[in-house]
C-alpha positions as CSV (number, residue, x, y, z in Angstrom):
1,X,-1.6,5.6,27.0
2,X,-3.8,3.8,24.4
3,X,-2.4,0.8,22.6
4,X,-2.7,2.6,19.3
5,X,-0.6,5.5,20.6
6,X,2.0,3.0,21.7
7,X,2.1,1.4,18.2
8,X,2.6,4.9,16.6
9,X,5.4,5.7,19.1
10,X,7.2,2.4,18.4
11,X,6.8,3.0,14.7
12,X,8.5,6.4,15.0
13,X,11.3,5.5,17.4
14,X,14.6,4.2,16.1
15,X,15.8,0.6,16.2
16,X,12.4,-0.9,16.8
17,X,11.5,-3.3,13.8
18,X,8.1,-4.6,12.6
19,X,8.9,-7.9,14.3
20,X,9.8,-6.2,17.6
21,X,6.6,-4.1,17.6
22,X,4.6,-7.3,16.8
23,X,6.0,-9.0,19.9
24,X,5.1,-6.0,22.1
25,X,1.6,-5.9,20.5
26,X,1.1,-9.7,21.1
27,X,2.0,-9.3,24.8
28,X,-0.2,-6.3,25.3
29,X,-3.2,-7.9,23.8
30,X,-2.6,-11.2,25.6
31,X,-2.1,-9.5,29.0
32,X,-4.6,-6.7,28.5
33,X,-2.0,-4.1,29.3
34,X,-0.3,-1.2,27.6
35,X,3.5,-1.3,28.4
36,X,5.0,2.1,28.7
37,X,8.3,1.4,30.4
38,X,11.0,1.6,27.7
39,X,13.2,-0.9,29.3
40,X,10.5,-3.5,29.3
41,X,9.5,-2.6,25.8
42,X,13.0,-3.4,24.6
43,X,12.9,-6.7,26.5
44,X,9.6,-7.7,25.0
45,X,10.7,-6.6,21.5
46,X,13.9,-8.9,22.0
47,X,16.1,-6.0,20.9
48,X,19.9,-6.8,20.7
49,X,22.2,-4.8,22.9
50,X,23.1,-2.5,20.1
51,X,19.4,-2.0,19.2
52,X,18.5,-1.3,22.8
53,X,21.2,1.3,23.1
54,X,19.9,3.1,20.1
55,X,16.3,2.7,21.0
56,X,16.7,4.0,24.6
57,X,18.9,7.0,23.5
58,X,16.2,8.0,20.9
59,X,13.2,7.4,23.2
60,X,14.5,10.1,25.6
61,X,15.8,12.5,22.9
62,X,14.4,15.9,21.8
63,X,14.4,14.6,18.2
64,X,11.9,11.8,19.1
65,X,9.7,14.3,20.9
66,X,9.8,16.5,17.8
67,X,8.8,13.6,15.6
68,X,5.9,12.8,17.9
69,X,4.7,16.4,17.7
70,X,5.2,16.6,14.0
71,X,3.1,13.4,13.4
72,X,0.3,14.5,15.9
73,X,-1.3,16.3,13.0
74,X,-1.0,13.3,10.6
75,X,-4.0,11.0,10.3
76,X,-3.3,7.4,11.1
77,X,-5.0,4.0,11.2
78,X,-3.5,1.2,13.4
79,X,-4.1,-2.5,13.3
80,X,-6.0,-2.2,16.6
81,X,-8.5,0.3,15.2
82,X,-12.0,-0.8,14.5
83,X,-11.9,0.7,11.0
84,X,-8.6,-1.0,10.0
85,X,-9.4,-2.6,6.6
86,X,-10.4,-6.2,7.2
87,X,-9.0,-7.3,3.9
88,X,-5.6,-5.9,4.9
89,X,-5.8,-7.4,8.3
90,X,-6.2,-10.8,6.8
91,X,-3.4,-10.3,4.3
92,X,0.3,-11.2,4.4
93,X,2.4,-9.1,6.8
94,X,-0.3,-6.5,7.5
95,X,1.2,-3.1,8.3
96,X,0.8,-2.1,12.0
97,X,0.5,1.6,11.4
98,X,-0.6,3.5,8.2
99,X,-0.2,7.2,7.8
100,X,-3.0,8.8,5.7
101,X,-3.7,12.0,3.8
102,X,-7.1,12.5,2.1
103,X,-10.4,10.7,2.3
104,X,-10.0,7.8,4.9
105,X,-13.3,6.3,4.0
106,X,-11.9,5.1,0.7
107,X,-10.3,2.2,2.5
108,X,-13.7,0.6,2.6
109,X,-15.7,-0.4,-0.5
110,X,-14.8,-2.1,-3.7
111,X,-11.0,-1.7,-4.4
112,X,-9.4,-2.5,-7.7
113,X,-5.7,-2.5,-7.9
114,X,-4.0,-1.7,-11.2
115,X,-0.3,-2.3,-11.6
116,X,2.1,-2.6,-14.5
117,X,5.5,-1.6,-16.0
118,X,7.2,1.7,-15.1
119,X,8.5,1.9,-18.7
120,X,5.0,1.5,-20.0
121,X,4.0,2.0,-23.6
122,X,1.2,3.9,-25.1
123,X,-0.6,0.6,-25.3
124,X,-0.8,0.5,-21.5
125,X,-2.0,4.1,-21.4
126,X,-4.8,3.2,-23.9
127,X,-5.7,0.0,-22.0
128,X,-6.0,1.9,-18.7
129,X,-8.3,4.5,-20.1
130,X,-10.4,2.0,-22.0
131,X,-10.9,-0.3,-19.0
132,X,-11.3,2.2,-16.2
133,X,-13.5,5.0,-17.6
134,X,-16.6,2.6,-18.0
135,X,-16.3,1.7,-14.3
136,X,-17.0,5.2,-13.1
137,X,-20.6,4.4,-12.3
138,X,-19.8,1.1,-10.5
139,X,-18.5,2.5,-7.2
140,X,-15.0,1.1,-7.7
141,X,-11.9,2.7,-6.2
142,X,-8.7,2.4,-8.1
143,X,-5.5,1.5,-6.0
144,X,-2.0,1.8,-7.3
145,X,1.5,2.7,-6.3
146,X,2.0,6.2,-7.9
147,X,5.1,4.9,-9.7
148,X,6.1,6.1,-13.2
149,X,4.3,4.4,-16.1
150,X,1.2,2.3,-15.6
151,X,0.6,3.3,-11.9
152,X,0.5,7.0,-12.9
153,X,-1.7,6.3,-15.9
154,X,-4.2,4.4,-13.6
155,X,-4.5,7.2,-11.0
156,X,-4.8,9.9,-13.9
157,X,-7.5,7.8,-15.6
158,X,-9.4,7.4,-12.4
159,X,-9.3,11.1,-11.6
160,X,-10.3,12.0,-15.1
161,X,-13.3,9.7,-15.0
162,X,-14.3,11.1,-11.6
163,X,-13.4,7.8,-9.8
164,X,-11.8,7.7,-6.3
165,X,-8.3,6.5,-6.2
166,X,-5.8,5.5,-3.5
167,X,-2.1,5.8,-3.9
168,X,0.1,3.5,-1.7
169,X,3.5,5.1,-1.6
170,X,6.9,3.8,-0.6
171,X,8.1,7.0,1.1
172,X,6.7,9.4,3.8
173,X,3.7,11.4,2.9
174,X,5.8,14.4,2.5
175,X,8.0,12.9,-0.2
176,X,7.0,12.9,-3.9
177,X,8.6,10.1,-5.7
178,X,9.1,10.1,-8.7
179,X,9.2,13.8,-8.8
180,X,7.3,13.8,-12.1
181,X,4.3,12.7,-10.2
182,X,4.4,15.4,-7.6
183,X,1.4,17.3,-9.0
184,X,-0.5,14.0,-9.3
185,X,0.3,13.2,-5.6
186,X,-1.1,16.5,-4.5
187,X,-4.2,15.9,-6.4
188,X,-4.7,12.5,-5.0
189,X,-4.1,13.8,-1.5
190,X,-6.9,16.4,-2.1
191,X,-9.4,14.2,-4.1
192,X,-8.5,10.6,-3.1
193,X,-6.2,9.2,-0.5
194,X,-2.5,8.8,0.1
195,X,-1.4,5.9,2.2
196,X,2.1,5.1,3.6
197,X,3.5,2.9,6.4
198,X,6.5,5.2,6.5
199,X,6.9,8.2,8.8
200,X,7.3,11.7,7.5
201,X,10.8,12.4,6.1
202,X,11.3,8.9,4.9
203,X,12.8,9.0,1.4
204,X,12.8,6.4,-1.4
205,X,14.8,3.2,-1.1
206,X,14.7,0.2,-3.4
207,X,13.5,-2.2,-0.7
208,X,10.6,-0.1,0.4
209,X,8.7,-0.6,-2.9
210,X,8.3,-4.3,-2.7
211,X,7.0,-3.8,0.8
212,X,4.6,-1.1,-0.5
213,X,3.4,-3.7,-3.1
214,X,2.2,-6.1,-0.4
215,X,-0.2,-3.3,0.9
216,X,-1.6,-2.9,-2.6
217,X,-2.1,-6.6,-2.8
218,X,-3.7,-6.7,0.6
219,X,-6.1,-3.9,0.3
220,X,-7.7,-4.8,-3.1
221,X,-10.4,-7.4,-3.9
222,X,-9.3,-7.6,-7.5
223,X,-5.9,-6.8,-9.1
224,X,-5.3,-6.2,-12.8
225,X,-1.8,-6.3,-14.4
226,X,-1.2,-4.2,-17.5
227,X,2.1,-4.8,-19.1
228,X,4.8,-6.5,-17.1
229,X,8.2,-8.0,-17.9
230,X,8.9,-11.7,-17.2
231,X,10.5,-10.8,-13.9
232,X,9.1,-7.6,-12.4
233,X,7.6,-6.0,-9.4
234,X,4.1,-6.2,-10.9
235,X,4.4,-10.0,-11.0
236,X,5.5,-10.0,-7.3
237,X,2.4,-8.0,-6.5
238,X,0.3,-10.4,-8.5
239,X,1.7,-13.4,-6.7
240,X,1.0,-11.7,-3.3
241,X,-2.5,-11.1,-4.4
242,X,-2.9,-14.7,-5.2
243,X,-1.5,-15.7,-1.9
244,X,-4.1,-13.4,-0.3
245,X,-6.9,-15.1,-2.4
246,X,-7.6,-12.1,-4.5
247,X,-8.9,-12.1,-8.1
248,X,-5.9,-11.6,-10.4
249,X,-6.5,-10.5,-14.0
250,X,-4.1,-9.6,-16.8
251,X,-4.3,-7.8,-20.0
252,X,-2.9,-9.8,-22.9
253,X,-0.4,-8.3,-25.3
254,X,1.6,-9.3,-28.4
255,X,3.7,-12.5,-27.9
256,X,6.8,-10.7,-29.1
257,X,6.5,-7.7,-26.8
258,X,8.8,-7.7,-23.8
259,X,6.4,-5.8,-21.7
260,X,3.6,-8.4,-22.3
261,X,5.6,-11.5,-21.4
262,X,4.5,-11.3,-17.7
263,X,0.9,-10.7,-18.5
264,X,0.8,-13.5,-21.0
265,X,2.5,-15.9,-18.6
266,X,-0.1,-15.0,-15.9
267,X,-2.9,-15.8,-18.3
268,X,-1.3,-19.1,-19.4
269,X,-1.0,-20.0,-15.7
270,X,-4.8,-19.4,-15.2
271,X,-5.2,-15.6,-14.6
272,X,-8.3,-14.3,-16.2
273,X,-7.7,-12.2,-19.4
274,X,-9.1,-8.8,-19.5
275,X,-10.6,-7.6,-22.8
276,X,-13.1,-5.1,-21.6
277,X,-14.3,-3.4,-18.4
278,X,-17.0,-5.9,-18.0
279,X,-14.5,-8.6,-17.3
280,X,-13.3,-6.5,-14.4
281,X,-16.6,-5.5,-12.9
282,X,-17.8,-9.2,-13.0
283,X,-15.2,-9.9,-10.3
284,X,-17.0,-7.5,-7.9
285,X,-20.5,-8.8,-8.5
286,X,-20.6,-11.1,-5.4
287,X,-19.7,-8.1,-3.2
288,X,-22.8,-6.0,-4.2
C-alpha cells in the first residue's frame, strides 16, 4: 500500500482524528514504512480505548469498504503528493487529504482569496465586479468559500469575467450548502475547481466552516476582505492569512456601516486599502 492510500483510508475511517493521522504519518516517514496493521495504527495514533473500539469495528466493516469504493472515483491530493500546493504545505494546520472536483491544475499559479460578509450588501456586489473584472487578463485565480453573500458574488464575478475560480467548501463534494448556491457549485465543478477536506456524505456543521477558512488563507498569496463585521469569520480568515505571511487587503467602507467596521479596522491596523484592481495586482507582481 502507498502512503497516500493509507492517508485516504485513515481519513475515511471512523474515530481517527487529524492529530492521530499526523502521528501515523510522522512514524511512516521517519521509519520509511507504510503501516497496514490496524492494531499498530491505533497504537501509533494514540487512540483511546473507546476510539480504538470504534476504529477497529469500522475498519473491518462493509460500510468502510463501501466508502473506500465510493471514493475510488474521487480525485484526491494528499500531503505526500509532489503536486500538493507548496503554499498550503507551509500554512497553519495543512489538510492531509483534499478531495477535488474540476481542474486540479488551478491549485498552482496566482491565487487571490476574496472573502466577506454573508449578509453582504449591494455595495459588496459592486465592489467585487469592479475589482475582479479587470484582472481577467492577469492570470489570477479567485478563491473563496462558496458561502452566501460576498463569497458567491466573488465566484460569480470570476466566472462572468472568464476567470478561473476555486471554491473551498465545508461539506463533502456531494453536498450543496447553502442550497441557493447549488447551481453555482455545479458550474464551478465544471469550469473551475471544488476543494474539500471532508469525505462524501459530510453535511454542514458550524465548526467545519472556520476549518475551511484556514485552507482559503493557506492557498492564497493575497487575500481581500470586502465587508466584514467587527467580529466575523472573514476577520478570522484574514488573521490566519497574516499568520501565514500572506498579503491582506481590505475594501474601505462608510464609518457608520456595520458591515464595514471589520474592513476599516483592518486598514487602521495596517492592511492595504483597496480602491481599484491595480492595488490587487500589485501584490502579485513579484511572482511574475
